[in-house]
N, C-alpha and C positions, 0 to 999 in steps of 0.2 A: 329770595324774598318769599315770605309766607303772606297769603292774601288777607286772611283774618286771623287775629290772635285773640282768644278769651283768657283774660287774666283772672284765674279762680275757677276751681272745678266743683263748686257747691251747686245748689239747686239752679240758680239763675244761669250760671255759666254753662252747665251741662245741658241744660234744656235749650238754650240758645245755640250751642254747638250743634245739638242733635237736629233742631229745625233747620239750621243753615245747610248742614251736610245732606239732610234729606232733600234740600233744594239744589244740590249739586255745587254748593260752594266749597272752596278750599279753606278749611278751618282747623286750627290747632288750639288745644287747650293746654294751658300751662298751670298745674296744680302744685302748690308748694309742699303739701304733705305727701310723703313717699307712700303711706298706706292709709286706708280708711281710718278716721279719727271721730270720736265724739265731739259735738260742738255745743255751746251753750244756747239752747232753743227749747221752747216749750213743746215743739215736736207735734203740734196739732195740724194735720193736713186737711183742710176744709174742703168742701164739695168743689169750690171754684178751683182750688189747687189741683184736685183730682182731674177736673175737666181739661185744665191747661196740659196736664201730663198726657191725658188720653189723646189729645190733638196731635201730639208728637210721636204717638204710637206706644206709649208707655203705660202699662196697667199697674197702679200702685198697690191694688187689692191683693196681687199675687204675693207681695212681701210679707203678708201676715200680720199686718197692723191690728190694733184693737179699736173696734167700731165703737164710736162715741156719738150719742144723741141727745144727752142732757147736760145741763149746768146746774151746779149747786153751788149757791153763794153762801159763804160761811163768815159770821163774825161772832167772836167769843163762843157762846154755847148755843147760838141760834143758826139755823140753815134754811134757805129757800131754794126749792128745786123746780126747774122749768125745762121743758123740752126745747131743744134747739130748732130753728128753722131749716136744718140740713143735717146730714150724717157725716161726720168727719172720721178721720183715722188717726189713731195715736201710733206713731212709728219713729224709731230713732233716725237721727240724721246720718249716723254711721252707715245704717243699712241702706237707707234711701239714697244718700249722696253716691255710694258706691256702685249701686244698681244703675243709677241715672248716668254716670260717667260710662259705665259698660255700655249702656244703651247708646249713648253719643258715639262711642267707638263703633258699634255695630251698624250705626248709620253712616259711618264713613269718615267721622272726625278723627284726627290724630290727637291722642290723649298722651300727655307727658306728666308723669308724677315726679314729685321730688325736685322740682325747678322753681326756684325762688326768683322773683322779679324784684330787683333792688331799687329801681326808679324808672321814670318815664321822662324822656326829653322830647318836647314838641317844638323846639326851636327851629329845626330843618326837617320837616316831615315828622315821622314817629320813629323813635328809637327806644327798645326796651333794653335796659342794663340787667343782665342776669348774673346770678352769683355763680362764679366758677365757669362761666362760659362766655363766648363772645356775644356782643349785643346783636340784636335783630332788629329789621326794619319792616314791620308789617304794613299793609296798605290800611288796615282798620284795626282798631282795639276796642274790645268789649271789656269794660272794667267791672268785673264781677268778684271782687275781693272781700265782699261782706263788710264787716264792721272795721277791717283793717284798710288803712289809707296807704297808698303808695306815694313815694317822694316825687314831686313834679305834678301830681294830679290830685291833691288832697282835697276832700270836702270842704266847702265853705260853709261850714255849720257854726252855729252860735254855741258859746261856751256851755258844754253840758252840765247838768246837775251832778252833785256829788252822790251818786246812787251806786250801790254795788249789787251785782247779780251773782246768784249762786245756782248751781244745778247738781243734783245727786240722783242716782238711781237706787232703788231699793227693791229687795225681794220681801214682799209684804206676807203677813200671815193669811191663811186662807180666808177668814172672816172679812179682813180688811179688803182682800182683793174682790170678794163677792160684792161688798158694799159699794166699792168704787166702780165696779163693772158698768160700762156704758156711760159713765159721767167724767166730766171734769169738775173738780173741786176747786172753786176760786176762793181763797181764804184771805179775807180782810184783816189787816192788823195795823197798829198805830205806825205811821211812817212807812208803810210797804204793803206788799201783798205777795201771796204765793199761789201757784198752780200745781194741782196734783192729778195726775191721770196715769192710766196704764198704757204701755206701749206693747211691743211685740215680746213673745216668749215669757209672758207673765211678770215682766218687770214694771216698776212704777217710776214715773219721772216727776220729781219734786224740783220746781224751779220757783225762785223767788227773787224779788227786788226790794232792796232796803236802803233807806237814808243811811249814809255813812255815820252820821252823828249817833243815830240809833244802835248801830252796830257797835260803835266805840263804847257806848254806854253799858252794854251788856258783856262787854269783855273783849270785843274786837275779833273773835274767831268765829268760824262756822259752827263749831261744837257748841259754843256759848249761845249763839243766836239761836240754834235749833232748840236747845234745851229751854230757853226762854220762850219761844213760841209754843212748844209742846205743853209747857206750864201754864199757858194763858189760853190755851184752845183745846177743848175736850176732844173735838172731832179729829183734829190732827194727831193728838195723843193716841186716840184709839186706833187711827190708821197705822201708826208707827210702832205699836206694841209688838215686840218680837220681830221687828223687821230687821234685815240685814243689809247694810250698805254694800253696793256692788262696785264702788270706785275707791281707790286708796285715798284720794282727796276730791272734794267737789271741784267742778269747774267754775271759774270765777271770771267776771268782767267788771270794768269801772268806766264810768263817764260815757255811756252810750248816748248819742244825740238824739234822743226820741223826740219826734216832731219835725225832723229835718225833711225837706223836699228840695231836691236840686232845682234851682233857678237858673235856666239858660241864659248866658250873656253873650254879647258880641265878641268877647275874649276867649270863649270857650273853643278849644281844638275842634276842627270841623270833622274829624274822623274817629272821635272817641265817644263811646255809647256807654252811658253808666247804667248799671242794672242792680236790682236788689237793693241792699242797704246802702250802696253807693249812689242811689237815686232817691230813696226815701225810707225813712225809719219810723215804722208805726209802733207805739207802745205795746210791749209784749203781751199784756193781758187779753188782748183782743184776739189772739191766735190766728191773725191774719198775715203775718209777716211772710210765711212761705208762699201764700196766694199772691202777694205783691211781687215777690221775687220772680214767680213763675210768669205772671202777667207781663212784667217788664221784659222778660225774656222773649216771649212771644211777640211783643210790640216792637222790640228792637230787631228781631230777626225778620219781621215782616217789613219794617222800614229799610232794612238793607236790601232785602230781595226786590223791593219796589223802587230802590235807588233814592230814597228819601235821605236828607242830611241828618247829621246827628242833633243839630239844634231844632229841627222839625219833630224829631222823634222825642226830645226832651220836653218840648211843649206840649205835645199830645200826651205823654205820660203824666205830666204835671197835672193836665186837665183831669185825668183819670183818677189819680190818687190823692190830690192835695186835700179834697174836701173830707174823704174818710180819715186821713191822717189828723186833719184839724179837729174833728169831732172826737176822735179816739184820744187826742192829747187833752182836750178839755175834761173828758171822763177820766183820764189817767190822774190829772192834778186833783180832781176831786176825791178819787179813789185812795189817795195817800194821806187825806186829811182826817183826823179822827172825828171831828164834828160832822164833816160832810160824809163820812163813811156811814155814820149812824143814821143820818137822814136818807141816803142812798138806800141803805138796808131796809129801813122802815118803808119806804116807798115801794121797794121790790116786794117786800112781804105783803103789802096791801094790793098791789097791781103786778103780779108776776109776769104779765104779758109785756110789761116795759123792758124786762131783760131780753126777750125775744127781739123787740124792736131795736134796742141797743146793739144787739148782734147783727141785725141787718144792716144798720146804718154805719157800721165800722167794717163792712166788707167791701171788695172791688165792685163798684156799682153795675148792675146789669148793662146799662148803655154802653159802658166802656168795653165790656166783654162781648157785647154783640157786634161790635165794630170789628173784632178780630176772628170770631169763630163762626 
């Protein structure tokens, strides 16, 4: 029997495993990908996320991420730039996740790559059904599978909207790299938005979310959508002149349950702790998804070390993140509506400090963090 199993070796899973291993706990991480892989993510590592990593002895700065301190809000041919109330890092999940899993292993966790969990049975203790292996029965399970649900422990989320997410890396031309340096470009367009930022090694990450009906109207493909956006937005067109796509195909995702926050009930299994997107999904434009994942990892590890139940952990985490996710969800709904976009852009142009305020109020709140660090 393995004392603690972490399902998923992404940020939340690896960070929780490292924290528990540092405390002397017997912990095993089961990661389905056999090798490091790209993930669909904006890849903005906020100051809060960096602090969470530092608390488990991991320095993200050594990975060579791009330092980001400004936000540029863009619609049509107009732009508003404002300094962020913190400095973040742009860094690929492929590099960050791999390094963090290595760190968990160096802390004493057992890391097993290429192991897929087919489902979880909670009827008689805990049983994990593995692909091609005998089932295992851990004492505790940390559910850190990101946006992917496992049979038997699926999230009870409302029906997601019909939104399609895309992500592509580009090698930009020198002028575009210089113009983008230190910035996130948040580009608003009808029925969606896009984020463009530099990551490590001179690469740029373009991630966007679009209503499926809009995608179908322009041809239903990534190529057609990008061509339509470039035609309508001068800044994006300038950024992508002479650029080279670095993936054969974009990463895609569909029907993400933005706004979901796990609500613990009396029927919840008492030894399963939900982390990251399994606990709460904040709209991606806030750039706080990785910080929430790492905060949940710290909160869960501390709860287990202190002997707190899973339900107590879930109640505490819900108090920590539900407010910011609710506020972010309201902004997200507005940010996709053409009339509301124009109004928001006009207000931001007149009062750019409101952008900084919005950034502050969609972060993990200081009171929640101060309880852990």
